[in-house]
PDB file as gemmi writes it, atoms N, CA and C in Angstrom:
CRYST1    1.000    1.000    1.000  90.00  90.00  90.00 P 1                      
ATOM      1  N   MET A   1      13.534  -0.160  -0.106  1.00  0.00           N  
ATOM      2  CA  MET A   1      12.693  -1.005   0.580  1.00  0.00           C  
ATOM      3  C   MET A   1      11.373  -1.045  -0.238  1.00  0.00           C  
ATOM      4  N   LYS A   2      10.987  -2.574  -0.379  1.00  0.00           N  
ATOM      5  CA  LYS A   2       9.671  -2.631  -1.249  1.00  0.00           C  
ATOM      6  C   LYS A   2       8.738  -2.720  -0.496  1.00  0.00           C  
ATOM      7  N   VAL A   3       7.792  -1.560  -1.125  1.00  0.00           N  
ATOM      8  CA  VAL A   3       6.473  -1.513  -0.437  1.00  0.00           C  
ATOM      9  C   VAL A   3       5.257  -1.427  -1.289  1.00  0.00           C  
ATOM     10  N   SER A   4       4.112  -2.083  -0.567  1.00  0.00           N  
ATOM     11  CA  SER A   4       3.123  -2.319  -1.066  1.00  0.00           C  
ATOM     12  C   SER A   4       1.859  -1.308  -0.647  1.00  0.00           C  
ATOM     13  N   LEU A   5       1.261  -0.825  -1.728  1.00  0.00           N  
ATOM     14  CA  LEU A   5      -0.040   0.178  -1.474  1.00  0.00           C  
ATOM     15  C   LEU A   5      -1.488  -0.442  -1.843  1.00  0.00           C  
ATOM     16  N   VAL A   6      -2.000  -0.547  -0.969  1.00  0.00           N  
ATOM     17  CA  VAL A   6      -3.550  -1.169  -1.021  1.00  0.00           C  
ATOM     18  C   VAL A   6      -4.640  -0.253  -0.925  1.00  0.00           C  
ATOM     19  N   GLY A   7      -5.455  -0.155  -1.996  1.00  0.00           N  
ATOM     20  CA  GLY A   7      -6.155   1.188  -1.885  1.00  0.00           C  
ATOM     21  C   GLY A   7      -5.949   2.130  -2.814  1.00  0.00           C  
ATOM     22  N   GLY A   8      -6.641   3.365  -2.967  1.00  0.00           N  
ATOM     23  CA  GLY A   8      -6.133   4.608  -3.738  1.00  0.00           C  
ATOM     24  C   GLY A   8      -7.135   4.688  -4.903  1.00  0.00           C  
ATOM     25  N   LEU A   9      -6.627   5.564  -5.614  1.00  0.00           N  
ATOM     26  CA  LEU A   9      -7.563   6.138  -6.400  1.00  0.00           C  
ATOM     27  C   LEU A   9      -6.771   5.755  -7.917  1.00  0.00           C  
ATOM     28  N   ASP A  10      -7.405   5.183  -8.947  1.00  0.00           N  
ATOM     29  CA  ASP A  10      -6.772   5.045 -10.227  1.00  0.00           C  
ATOM     30  C   ASP A  10      -5.799   6.142 -10.962  1.00  0.00           C  
ATOM     31  N   ARG A  11      -6.498   7.252 -10.885  1.00  0.00           N  
ATOM     32  CA  ARG A  11      -6.041   8.555 -11.465  1.00  0.00           C  
ATOM     33  C   ARG A  11      -4.657   8.872 -10.885  1.00  0.00           C  
ATOM     34  N   LEU A  12      -4.555   8.423  -9.550  1.00  0.00           N  
ATOM     35  CA  LEU A  12      -3.425   8.868  -8.809  1.00  0.00           C  
ATOM     36  C   LEU A  12      -2.289   8.036  -8.924  1.00  0.00           C  
ATOM     37  N   GLU A  13      -2.344   6.858  -9.495  1.00  0.00           N  
ATOM     38  CA  GLU A  13      -1.478   5.683  -9.309  1.00  0.00           C  
ATOM     39  C   GLU A  13      -0.057   6.272  -9.999  1.00  0.00           C  
ATOM     40  N   PRO A  14      -0.138   7.027 -10.987  1.00  0.00           N  
ATOM     41  CA  PRO A  14       1.464   7.310 -11.486  1.00  0.00           C  
ATOM     42  C   PRO A  14       2.020   8.367 -10.378  1.00  0.00           C  
ATOM     43  N   HIS A  15       1.231   9.270  -9.633  1.00  0.00           N  
ATOM     44  CA  HIS A  15       1.882   9.942  -8.576  1.00  0.00           C  
ATOM     45  C   HIS A  15       2.434   9.297  -7.446  1.00  0.00           C  
ATOM     46  N   TYR A  16       1.528   8.230  -7.203  1.00  0.00           N  
ATOM     47  CA  TYR A  16       2.094   7.576  -5.907  1.00  0.00           C  
ATOM     48  C   TYR A  16       3.501   6.735  -6.446  1.00  0.00           C  
ATOM     49  N   ARG A  17       3.355   6.167  -7.773  1.00  0.00           N  
ATOM     50  CA  ARG A  17       4.677   5.913  -7.910  1.00  0.00           C  
ATOM     51  C   ARG A  17       5.842   6.818  -8.058  1.00  0.00           C  
ATOM     52  N   ASN A  18       5.487   7.950  -8.398  1.00  0.00           N  
ATOM     53  CA  ASN A  18       6.417   9.079  -8.415  1.00  0.00           C  
ATOM     54  C   ASN A  18       7.169   9.240  -7.088  1.00  0.00           C  
ATOM     55  N   GLU A  19       6.115   9.691  -6.196  1.00  0.00           N  
ATOM     56  CA  GLU A  19       6.549   9.770  -4.777  1.00  0.00           C  
ATOM     57  C   GLU A  19       7.349   8.568  -4.235  1.00  0.00           C  
ATOM     58  N   ALA A  20       6.822   7.444  -4.285  1.00  0.00           N  
ATOM     59  CA  ALA A  20       7.811   6.156  -3.895  1.00  0.00           C  
ATOM     60  C   ALA A  20       9.148   6.311  -4.282  1.00  0.00           C  
ATOM     61  N   LYS A  21       9.163   6.633  -5.833  1.00  0.00           N  
ATOM     62  CA  LYS A  21      10.603   6.772  -6.268  1.00  0.00           C  
ATOM     63  C   LYS A  21      11.306   7.754  -5.798  1.00  0.00           C  
ATOM     64  N   LYS A  22      10.743   9.118  -5.420  1.00  0.00           N  
ATOM     65  CA  LYS A  22      11.715   9.815  -4.977  1.00  0.00           C  
ATOM     66  C   LYS A  22      11.892   9.765  -3.458  1.00  0.00           C  
ATOM     67  N   ALA A  23      11.426   8.700  -2.769  1.00  0.00           N  
ATOM     68  CA  ALA A  23      11.619   8.342  -1.502  1.00  0.00           C  
ATOM     69  C   ALA A  23      12.744   7.136  -1.308  1.00  0.00           C  
ATOM     70  N   GLY A  24      13.159   6.889  -2.650  1.00  0.00           N  
ATOM     71  CA  GLY A  24      13.803   5.472  -2.832  1.00  0.00           C  
ATOM     72  C   GLY A  24      13.364   4.210  -2.506  1.00  0.00           C  
ATOM     73  N   HIS A  25      11.783   4.141  -2.853  1.00  0.00           N  
ATOM     74  CA  HIS A  25      11.114   2.818  -2.491  1.00  0.00           C  
ATOM     75  C   HIS A  25      10.816   2.128  -3.768  1.00  0.00           C  
ATOM     76  N   GLU A  26      10.686   0.860  -3.790  1.00  0.00           N  
ATOM     77  CA  GLU A  26       9.861   0.163  -4.678  1.00  0.00           C  
ATOM     78  C   GLU A  26       8.585  -0.248  -4.567  1.00  0.00           C  
ATOM     79  N   LEU A  27       7.803   0.359  -5.244  1.00  0.00           N  
ATOM     80  CA  LEU A  27       6.248   0.313  -4.910  1.00  0.00           C  
ATOM     81  C   LEU A  27       5.681  -0.729  -5.715  1.00  0.00           C  
ATOM     82  N   ARG A  28       4.718  -1.461  -5.012  1.00  0.00           N  
ATOM     83  CA  ARG A  28       3.974  -2.203  -5.808  1.00  0.00           C  
ATOM     84  C   ARG A  28       2.215  -1.996  -5.543  1.00  0.00           C  
ATOM     85  N   VAL A  29       1.397  -1.638  -6.624  1.00  0.00           N  
ATOM     86  CA  VAL A  29       0.217  -1.195  -6.163  1.00  0.00           C  
ATOM     87  C   VAL A  29      -1.084  -1.996  -6.554  1.00  0.00           C  
ATOM     88  N   PHE A  30      -1.972  -2.068  -5.573  1.00  0.00           N  
ATOM     89  CA  PHE A  30      -2.884  -3.017  -5.516  1.00  0.00           C  
ATOM     90  C   PHE A  30      -4.316  -1.950  -5.346  1.00  0.00           C  
ATOM     91  N   LEU A  31      -4.853  -1.274  -6.306  1.00  0.00           N  
ATOM     92  CA  LEU A  31      -6.181  -0.365  -6.126  1.00  0.00           C  
ATOM     93  C   LEU A  31      -7.214  -1.115  -5.836  1.00  0.00           C  
ATOM     94  N   GLN A  32      -7.466  -2.483  -6.269  1.00  0.00           N  
ATOM     95  CA  GLN A  32      -8.763  -3.345  -5.627  1.00  0.00           C  
ATOM     96  C   GLN A  32      -8.010  -4.711  -5.449  1.00  0.00           C  
ATOM     97  N   TYR A  33      -9.069  -5.585  -5.033  1.00  0.00           N  
ATOM     98  CA  TYR A  33      -8.499  -6.881  -4.921  1.00  0.00           C  
ATOM     99  C   TYR A  33      -8.145  -7.467  -6.004  1.00  0.00           C  
ATOM    100  N   GLU A  34      -7.016  -8.316  -6.113  1.00  0.00           N  
ATOM    101  CA  GLU A  34      -6.899  -9.066  -7.513  1.00  0.00           C  
ATOM    102  C   GLU A  34      -6.656 -10.534  -7.003  1.00  0.00           C  
ATOM    103  N   SER A  35      -6.786 -11.416  -7.675  1.00  0.00           N  
ATOM    104  CA  SER A  35      -6.300 -12.972  -7.561  1.00  0.00           C  
ATOM    105  C   SER A  35      -4.651 -12.654  -7.435  1.00  0.00           C  
ATOM    106  N   GLY A  36      -4.045 -13.926  -6.454  1.00  0.00           N  
ATOM    107  CA  GLY A  36      -2.724 -13.906  -6.094  1.00  0.00           C  
ATOM    108  C   GLY A  36      -2.149 -12.694  -5.369  1.00  0.00           C  
ATOM    109  N   MET A  37      -2.935 -11.832  -4.619  1.00  0.00           N  
ATOM    110  CA  MET A  37      -2.522 -10.591  -3.923  1.00  0.00           C  
ATOM    111  C   MET A  37      -1.731 -11.178  -2.951  1.00  0.00           C  
ATOM    112  N   GLU A  38      -2.100 -12.120  -2.212  1.00  0.00           N  
ATOM    113  CA  GLU A  38      -1.596 -12.585  -0.930  1.00  0.00           C  
ATOM    114  C   GLU A  38      -0.069 -12.843  -0.912  1.00  0.00           C  
ATOM    115  N   SER A  39       0.201 -13.689  -2.107  1.00  0.00           N  
ATOM    116  CA  SER A  39       1.640 -13.956  -2.407  1.00  0.00           C  
ATOM    117  C   SER A  39       2.442 -12.797  -2.899  1.00  0.00           C  
ATOM    118  N   LYS A  40       1.864 -12.050  -3.532  1.00  0.00           N  
ATOM    119  CA  LYS A  40       2.526 -10.750  -4.121  1.00  0.00           C  
ATOM    120  C   LYS A  40       2.804  -9.546  -3.089  1.00  0.00           C  
ATOM    121  N   LEU A  41       1.989  -9.861  -1.698  1.00  0.00           N  
ATOM    122  CA  LEU A  41       2.146  -8.751  -0.880  1.00  0.00           C  
ATOM    123  C   LEU A  41       3.384  -9.320   0.323  1.00  0.00           C  
ATOM    124  N   ARG A  42       3.275 -10.648   0.129  1.00  0.00           N  
ATOM    125  CA  ARG A  42       4.616 -11.374   1.010  1.00  0.00           C  
ATOM    126  C   ARG A  42       5.983 -10.929   0.664  1.00  0.00           C  
ATOM    127  N   SER A  43       5.905 -10.328  -0.689  1.00  0.00           N  
ATOM    128  CA  SER A  43       7.340 -10.115  -1.342  1.00  0.00           C  
ATOM    129  C   SER A  43       7.690  -8.747  -1.077  1.00  0.00           C  
ATOM    130  N   THR A  44       7.035  -7.795  -0.053  1.00  0.00           N  
ATOM    131  CA  THR A  44       7.240  -6.536   0.060  1.00  0.00           C  
ATOM    132  C   THR A  44       7.702  -6.735   1.753  1.00  0.00           C  
ATOM    133  N   GLU A  45       8.272  -5.606   2.096  1.00  0.00           N  
ATOM    134  CA  GLU A  45       8.722  -5.240   3.425  1.00  0.00           C  
ATOM    135  C   GLU A  45       7.845  -4.481   4.428  1.00  0.00           C  
ATOM    136  N   ALA A  46       6.857  -3.686   3.249  1.00  0.00           N  
ATOM    137  CA  ALA A  46       5.836  -2.647   4.358  1.00  0.00           C  
ATOM    138  C   ALA A  46       4.789  -2.558   3.419  1.00  0.00           C  
ATOM    139  N   LEU A  47       3.570  -2.095   4.348  1.00  0.00           N  
ATOM    140  CA  LEU A  47       2.145  -2.137   3.804  1.00  0.00           C  
ATOM    141  C   LEU A  47       1.650  -0.749   4.180  1.00  0.00           C  
ATOM    142  N   VAL A  48       1.118   0.145   2.919  1.00  0.00           N  
ATOM    143  CA  VAL A  48       0.781   1.325   3.088  1.00  0.00           C  
ATOM    144  C   VAL A  48      -0.971   0.998   2.660  1.00  0.00           C  
ATOM    145  N   LEU A  49      -1.817   1.182   3.606  1.00  0.00           N  
ATOM    146  CA  LEU A  49      -3.111   0.818   3.404  1.00  0.00           C  
ATOM    147  C   LEU A  49      -4.104   2.310   3.431  1.00  0.00           C  
ATOM    148  N   PHE A  50      -4.697   2.351   2.265  1.00  0.00           N  
ATOM    149  CA  PHE A  50      -5.789   3.472   2.288  1.00  0.00           C  
ATOM    150  C   PHE A  50      -7.216   3.007   2.696  1.00  0.00           C  
ATOM    151  N   THR A  51      -7.642   3.260   4.019  1.00  0.00           N  
ATOM    152  CA  THR A  51      -8.920   2.376   4.300  1.00  0.00           C  
ATOM    153  C   THR A  51     -10.110   2.893   3.783  1.00  0.00           C  
ATOM    154  N   SER A  52     -10.335   4.118   3.625  1.00  0.00           N  
ATOM    155  CA  SER A  52     -11.508   4.702   2.554  1.00  0.00           C  
ATOM    156  C   SER A  52     -11.552   4.080   1.115  1.00  0.00           C  
ATOM    157  N   MET A  53     -10.732   3.605   0.492  1.00  0.00           N  
ATOM    158  CA  MET A  53     -10.431   3.471  -0.912  1.00  0.00           C  
ATOM    159  C   MET A  53     -10.339   1.848  -1.307  1.00  0.00           C  
ATOM    160  N   VAL A  54     -10.927   1.148  -0.180  1.00  0.00           N  
ATOM    161  CA  VAL A  54     -10.476  -0.338  -0.502  1.00  0.00           C  
ATOM    162  C   VAL A  54     -11.519  -1.115   0.005  1.00  0.00           C  
ATOM    163  N   SER A  55     -11.886  -2.221  -0.743  1.00  0.00           N  
ATOM    164  CA  SER A  55     -12.839  -3.148  -0.037  1.00  0.00           C  
ATOM    165  C   SER A  55     -12.542  -3.771   1.227  1.00  0.00           C  
ATOM    166  N   HIS A  56     -13.441  -4.259   2.001  1.00  0.00           N  
ATOM    167  CA  HIS A  56     -12.988  -4.980   3.133  1.00  0.00           C  
ATOM    168  C   HIS A  56     -12.403  -6.189   3.025  1.00  0.00           C  
ATOM    169  N   SER A  57     -12.775  -7.094   2.018  1.00  0.00           N  
ATOM    170  CA  SER A  57     -12.129  -8.296   1.792  1.00  0.00           C  
ATOM    171  C   SER A  57     -10.443  -7.994   1.217  1.00  0.00           C  
ATOM    172  N   ALA A  58     -10.245  -7.066   0.553  1.00  0.00           N  
ATOM    173  CA  ALA A  58      -8.722  -6.716   0.223  1.00  0.00           C  
ATOM    174  C   ALA A  58      -8.188  -6.079   1.522  1.00  0.00           C  
ATOM    175  N   ARG A  59      -8.796  -5.161   2.460  1.00  0.00           N  
ATOM    176  CA  ARG A  59      -8.034  -4.787   3.705  1.00  0.00           C  
ATOM    177  C   ARG A  59      -7.883  -5.977   4.376  1.00  0.00           C  
ATOM    178  N   ASN A  60      -8.793  -6.667   4.805  1.00  0.00           N  
ATOM    179  CA  ASN A  60      -8.463  -7.778   5.676  1.00  0.00           C  
ATOM    180  C   ASN A  60      -7.563  -8.969   5.210  1.00  0.00           C  
ATOM    181  N   LEU A  61      -7.409  -9.169   3.935  1.00  0.00           N  
ATOM    182  CA  LEU A  61      -6.329 -10.115   3.436  1.00  0.00           C  
ATOM    183  C   LEU A  61      -5.118  -9.114   3.474  1.00  0.00           C  
ATOM    184  N   ALA A  62      -5.161  -7.833   3.279  1.00  0.00           N  
ATOM    185  CA  ALA A  62      -3.636  -7.119   3.382  1.00  0.00           C  
ATOM    186  C   ALA A  62      -3.339  -7.278   4.847  1.00  0.00           C  
ATOM    187  N   LEU A  63      -4.053  -7.061   5.830  1.00  0.00           N  
ATOM    188  CA  LEU A  63      -3.600  -6.815   7.312  1.00  0.00           C  
ATOM    189  C   LEU A  63      -3.137  -8.173   7.632  1.00  0.00           C  
ATOM    190  N   GLN A  64      -3.892  -9.246   7.506  1.00  0.00           N  
ATOM    191  CA  GLN A  64      -3.919 -10.615   7.801  1.00  0.00           C  
ATOM    192  C   GLN A  64      -2.335 -10.739   7.449  1.00  0.00           C  
ATOM    193  N   THR A  65      -2.003 -10.926   5.885  1.00  0.00           N  
ATOM    194  CA  THR A  65      -0.633 -11.163   5.402  1.00  0.00           C  
ATOM    195  C   THR A  65       0.438 -10.468   5.834  1.00  0.00           C  
ATOM    196  N   ALA A  66       0.231  -8.882   6.017  1.00  0.00           N  
ATOM    197  CA  ALA A  66       1.199  -8.166   6.609  1.00  0.00           C  
ATOM    198  C   ALA A  66       1.683  -8.528   8.058  1.00  0.00           C  
ATOM    199  N   LYS A  67       0.653  -8.709   8.945  1.00  0.00           N  
ATOM    200  CA  LYS A  67       0.838  -9.131  10.319  1.00  0.00           C  
ATOM    201  C   LYS A  67       1.512 -10.427  10.212  1.00  0.00           C  
ATOM    202  N   SER A  68       1.023 -11.431   9.734  1.00  0.00           N  
ATOM    203  CA  SER A  68       1.835 -12.689   9.458  1.00  0.00           C  
ATOM    204  C   SER A  68       3.209 -12.766   9.108  1.00  0.00           C  
ATOM    205  N   GLY A  69       3.541 -11.679   8.222  1.00  0.00           N  
ATOM    206  CA  GLY A  69       4.887 -11.739   7.580  1.00  0.00           C  
ATOM    207  C   GLY A  69       5.693 -10.450   8.514  1.00  0.00           C  
ATOM    208  N   GLY A  70       5.295  -9.951   9.498  1.00  0.00           N  
ATOM    209  CA  GLY A  70       6.080  -8.971  10.359  1.00  0.00           C  
ATOM    210  C   GLY A  70       6.410  -7.864   9.571  1.00  0.00           C  
ATOM    211  N   MET A  71       5.358  -7.238   8.670  1.00  0.00           N  
ATOM    212  CA  MET A  71       5.821  -6.029   8.024  1.00  0.00           C  
ATOM    213  C   MET A  71       5.077  -4.992   8.830  1.00  0.00           C  
ATOM    214  N   THR A  72       5.960  -3.894   8.361  1.00  0.00           N  
ATOM    215  CA  THR A  72       5.436  -2.389   8.731  1.00  0.00           C  
ATOM    216  C   THR A  72       4.296  -2.138   8.264  1.00  0.00           C  
ATOM    217  N   ILE A  73       3.328  -1.779   9.101  1.00  0.00           N  
ATOM    218  CA  ILE A  73       2.116  -1.284   8.545  1.00  0.00           C  
ATOM    219  C   ILE A  73       1.807   0.436   8.953  1.00  0.00           C  
ATOM    220  N   VAL A  74       1.229   0.935   7.828  1.00  0.00           N  
ATOM    221  CA  VAL A  74       0.998   2.252   7.773  1.00  0.00           C  
ATOM    222  C   VAL A  74      -0.305   2.325   7.405  1.00  0.00           C  
ATOM    223  N   GLN A  75      -1.409   2.986   7.872  1.00  0.00           N  
ATOM    224  CA  GLN A  75      -2.939   2.974   7.569  1.00  0.00           C  
ATOM    225  C   GLN A  75      -3.338   4.862   7.362  1.00  0.00           C  
ATOM    226  N   SER A  76      -4.085   4.663   6.505  1.00  0.00           N  
ATOM    227  CA  SER A  76      -4.684   6.313   6.446  1.00  0.00           C  
ATOM    228  C   SER A  76      -5.969   6.383   5.874  1.00  0.00           C  
ATOM    229  N   HIS A  77      -6.821   7.224   6.455  1.00  0.00           N  
ATOM    230  CA  HIS A  77      -8.173   7.409   5.642  1.00  0.00           C  
ATOM    231  C   HIS A  77      -8.052   8.183   4.379  1.00  0.00           C  
ATOM    232  N   SER A  78      -7.223   9.066   4.480  1.00  0.00           N  
ATOM    233  CA  SER A  78      -6.928   9.598   2.980  1.00  0.00           C  
ATOM    234  C   SER A  78      -6.214   8.856   2.182  1.00  0.00           C  
ATOM    235  N   SER A  79      -6.694   9.111   0.959  1.00  0.00           N  
ATOM    236  CA  SER A  79      -5.929   8.578  -0.274  1.00  0.00           C  
ATOM    237  C   SER A  79      -5.089   9.415  -1.301  1.00  0.00           C  
ATOM    238  N   GLY A  80      -4.801  10.739  -0.826  1.00  0.00           N  
ATOM    239  CA  GLY A  80      -4.471  11.907  -1.465  1.00  0.00           C  
ATOM    240  C   GLY A  80      -2.839  11.366  -1.496  1.00  0.00           C  
ATOM    241  N   VAL A  81      -1.981  12.013  -2.355  1.00  0.00           N  
ATOM    242  CA  VAL A  81      -0.613  12.006  -2.571  1.00  0.00           C  
ATOM    243  C   VAL A  81       0.092  12.689  -1.527  1.00  0.00           C  
ATOM    244  N   ALA A  82      -0.436  13.651  -0.741  1.00  0.00           N  
ATOM    245  CA  ALA A  82       0.074  14.086   0.532  1.00  0.00           C  
ATOM    246  C   ALA A  82       0.027  13.158   1.624  1.00  0.00           C  
ATOM    247  N   ALA A  83      -1.034  12.569   1.631  1.00  0.00           N  
ATOM    248  CA  ALA A  83      -1.147  11.404   2.498  1.00  0.00           C  
ATOM    249  C   ALA A  83      -0.274  10.100   2.175  1.00  0.00           C  
ATOM    250  N   PHE A  84      -0.045   9.938   1.018  1.00  0.00           N  
ATOM    251  CA  PHE A  84       0.832   8.855   0.674  1.00  0.00           C  
ATOM    252  C   PHE A  84       2.041   9.214   1.238  1.00  0.00           C  
ATOM    253  N   ARG A  85       2.620  10.337   0.829  1.00  0.00           N  
ATOM    254  CA  ARG A  85       3.831  11.054   1.040  1.00  0.00           C  
ATOM    255  C   ARG A  85       4.177  10.606   2.543  1.00  0.00           C  
ATOM    256  N   GLU A  86       3.199  11.237   3.571  1.00  0.00           N  
ATOM    257  CA  GLU A  86       3.051  11.224   5.163  1.00  0.00           C  
ATOM    258  C   GLU A  86       3.515   9.614   5.273  1.00  0.00           C  
ATOM    259  N   CYS A  87       2.702   8.698   4.733  1.00  0.00           N  
ATOM    260  CA  CYS A  87       2.934   7.267   5.067  1.00  0.00           C  
ATOM    261  C   CYS A  87       4.424   7.108   4.604  1.00  0.00           C  
ATOM    262  N   LEU A  88       4.759   7.375   3.784  1.00  0.00           N  
ATOM    263  CA  LEU A  88       6.283   6.968   3.082  1.00  0.00           C  
ATOM    264  C   LEU A  88       7.218   7.513   4.394  1.00  0.00           C  
ATOM    265  N   ALA A  89       7.091   8.572   4.850  1.00  0.00           N  
ATOM    266  CA  ALA A  89       7.978   9.378   5.763  1.00  0.00           C  
ATOM    267  C   ALA A  89       7.619   8.630   6.873  1.00  0.00           C  
ATOM    268  N   GLY A  90       6.488   7.914   7.249  1.00  0.00           N  
ATOM    269  CA  GLY A  90       6.498   7.424   8.297  1.00  0.00           C  
ATOM    270  C   GLY A  90       7.017   5.671   8.479  1.00  0.00           C  
ATOM    271  N   LEU A  91       7.694   5.345   7.368  1.00  0.00           N  
ATOM    272  CA  LEU A  91       8.245   3.970   7.512  1.00  0.00           C  
ATOM    273  C   LEU A  91       9.796   4.031   7.953  1.00  0.00           C  
TER     274      LEU A  91                                                      
END                                                                             
């Protein structure tokens, strides 16, 4: 499954990728808002959103895109690796 992660910590990105790989998912990471993010999000099947570590504009864009595309959405206030692992388990 292709999964997008919006939010999180720069230093944990390799760990997020490792956890997704272990779970058999292809991961696309957006640690902050970036241009073209909407079209990149549309190419995935699920969204993991770390609400405490992302700007309001990136959060709103990600949620709007995911809802309009019928994606599975999992949100977490925590942005740790264990929280990401739990989010992946909920997919």
